[in-house]
C-alpha positions as CSV (number, residue, x, y, z in Angstrom):
1,M,33.1,-0.6,-114.0
2,M,33.9,-1.4,-118.4
3,L,35.2,-3.7,-119.3
4,S,37.2,-3.7,-123.0
5,A,39.7,-5.3,-124.6
6,R,42.2,-4.2,-126.9
7,P,41.3,-4.5,-130.5
8,D,44.4,-6.3,-131.1
9,S,43.8,-9.0,-129.0
10,P,42.7,-12.1,-128.7
11,A,39.7,-11.2,-126.4
12,S,38.5,-9.6,-128.8
13,T,36.5,-12.4,-130.8
14,A,32.5,-11.6,-130.9
15,P,32.0,-14.0,-128.4
16,A,33.9,-12.6,-125.9
17,Q,33.1,-9.1,-126.9
18,R,29.6,-9.9,-126.2
19,F,29.5,-11.2,-122.6
20,R,32.2,-8.2,-121.9
21,A,28.4,-6.3,-123.4
22,V,26.3,-8.4,-121.5
23,L,28.3,-8.1,-118.7
24,N,28.6,-4.1,-118.7
25,R,25.3,-3.6,-119.7
26,H,23.9,-5.6,-116.3
27,P,26.1,-5.0,-113.6
28,V,23.8,-6.8,-111.0
29,L,23.1,-9.9,-113.0
30,S,27.1,-10.7,-112.6
31,V,27.2,-10.2,-109.2
32,M,24.6,-12.1,-108.9
33,V,25.9,-14.8,-111.3
34,C,29.5,-15.4,-109.7
35,S,28.2,-15.3,-106.3
36,A,26.0,-17.9,-107.2
37,I,29.0,-19.7,-108.8
38,A,31.1,-19.8,-105.8
39,A,29.2,-20.6,-103.5
40,G,28.2,-23.9,-105.3
41,A,31.9,-23.7,-105.4
42,F,32.5,-23.4,-101.9
43,Y,29.9,-25.7,-101.5
44,W,31.2,-29.1,-103.2
45,A,34.6,-28.3,-101.6
46,L,32.9,-28.8,-98.0
47,R,30.5,-30.8,-99.2
48,D,30.8,-34.7,-97.1
49,P,31.9,-37.1,-99.3
50,T,29.8,-39.4,-97.1
51,A,26.7,-37.5,-97.8
52,G,24.4,-39.6,-99.6
53,T,25.6,-42.9,-98.9
54,P,22.8,-45.6,-98.7
55,D,22.0,-47.5,-95.3
56,G,23.3,-50.9,-94.7
57,D,21.3,-53.2,-92.0
58,F,23.5,-53.4,-88.6
59,F,23.4,-55.7,-85.9
60,D,24.8,-54.8,-82.4
61,E,25.3,-57.8,-80.4
62,A,25.2,-56.6,-76.5
63,T,21.9,-55.4,-76.8
64,G,19.8,-57.9,-79.8
65,E,18.7,-54.4,-81.3
66,F,18.8,-54.2,-85.3
67,L,20.1,-50.6,-86.6
68,V,20.3,-48.8,-90.1
69,R,23.4,-47.1,-89.9
70,S,25.6,-45.9,-93.0
71,I,27.3,-48.7,-95.6
72,A,30.7,-46.1,-94.8
73,D,30.7,-47.2,-91.0
74,L,33.6,-49.9,-90.9
75,P,31.9,-52.5,-88.4
76,P,32.7,-53.3,-85.7
77,L,31.5,-49.8,-84.2
78,V,30.9,-48.8,-80.8
79,G,27.0,-50.0,-79.6
80,R,25.2,-47.8,-76.9
81,Q,27.2,-49.9,-73.9
82,G,29.9,-48.4,-75.1
83,A,31.7,-51.2,-76.1
84,P,31.7,-52.5,-79.9
85,T,30.1,-55.3,-80.5
86,V,27.8,-53.2,-83.6
87,V,28.4,-55.3,-86.6
88,R,26.9,-55.5,-89.9
89,A,24.4,-57.8,-90.6
90,Y,23.3,-59.6,-94.1
91,F,19.6,-60.3,-95.5
92,S,17.5,-62.3,-97.3
93,G,14.2,-62.0,-98.6
94,A,12.3,-58.9,-99.6
95,I,12.9,-55.6,-98.0
96,D,9.3,-55.2,-96.6
97,G,10.9,-56.9,-93.3
98,E,7.8,-59.5,-93.4
99,R,10.0,-62.3,-95.5
100,R,14.0,-61.4,-94.3
101,K,16.1,-63.6,-93.0
102,L,19.5,-62.8,-91.5
103,L,21.7,-64.9,-93.4
104,Y,25.2,-63.6,-91.6
105,L,26.9,-61.1,-89.6
106,Q,30.3,-59.7,-90.8
107,E,33.0,-57.3,-89.4
108,Y,36.8,-56.4,-90.0
109,S,39.5,-57.1,-88.0
110,A,41.3,-53.9,-86.1
111,E,44.1,-53.5,-88.9
112,A,42.2,-54.4,-91.5
113,K,39.7,-51.4,-90.0
114,A,42.9,-48.3,-89.8
115,D,43.5,-49.8,-93.7
116,L,39.7,-49.4,-94.4
117,E,40.1,-46.0,-92.7
118,Q,43.4,-45.0,-94.2
119,H,41.8,-45.3,-97.8
120,L,39.2,-44.3,-97.1
121,K,40.5,-40.7,-96.2
122,E,43.4,-40.6,-98.5
123,H,41.3,-42.3,-101.7
124,R,38.0,-41.8,-101.2
125,T,36.8,-44.4,-103.7
126,G,38.7,-48.2,-105.1
127,R,39.7,-51.5,-103.5
128,P,42.0,-51.1,-100.7
129,S,45.1,-53.6,-100.1
130,F,44.8,-55.0,-96.4
131,R,47.9,-55.8,-95.2
132,D,46.8,-59.9,-94.6
133,W,43.6,-60.7,-96.4
134,Q,43.7,-64.2,-94.4
135,T,41.9,-62.1,-91.5
136,A,40.9,-59.5,-93.0
137,V,37.1,-59.7,-92.4
138,W,35.1,-62.0,-90.3
139,V,31.9,-63.3,-90.8
140,R,29.9,-65.8,-88.8
141,R,26.2,-67.0,-88.1
142,P,23.4,-65.4,-86.9
143,E,22.7,-67.5,-83.5
144,A,24.4,-66.9,-80.4
145,G,27.8,-67.8,-79.6
146,S,28.3,-69.1,-83.1
147,P,31.9,-68.5,-83.8
148,W,33.9,-65.6,-86.2
149,I,35.2,-67.2,-88.7
150,S,37.9,-66.0,-91.6
151,L,36.4,-64.9,-94.9
152,A,39.5,-66.1,-96.8
153,T,38.1,-69.7,-95.4
154,P,36.2,-72.3,-96.9
155,E,33.9,-72.5,-93.7
156,G,34.1,-68.7,-94.2
157,R,33.0,-68.8,-98.2
158,A,30.4,-71.1,-97.0
159,I,28.7,-68.6,-94.6
160,A,28.8,-65.7,-96.8
161,P,28.8,-66.8,-100.5
162,D,27.5,-63.9,-102.1
163,I,30.6,-62.0,-100.9
164,W,32.2,-63.6,-104.0
165,R,30.3,-63.2,-106.3
């Protein structure tokens, strides 16, 4: 099928005429280019928004295992024993593992986790507004039996001072 434009229409400009001439001379190429564009648009529309998200360190409090998961995962997460025991782990030192030191563990309250999940579904970026900042984020020292403390308290900020930088 030959594409043409009326000589008096705005589409009859020189670049548009050259483009139509190329399409008319190479119909297979035009179908391939259009198919590639459609495939790219389809892929972009269906891609996983968390794909390519960096990994973070997590700790299963029930088993004592360290895990690597996407930082898009919001603790507490369900562990191997079926309970929400997997929390975020923060380290200092080198990444090679020999000089790393576990500094503290972190999790969200149930309400804050629900707020974050809803925010990520609707916006994918930006900072959510928690219903209650005083109880949104909880931290604790890595020693067994240490209590969970609200990050909004002076004690919590002493455990996790790097969050406030």
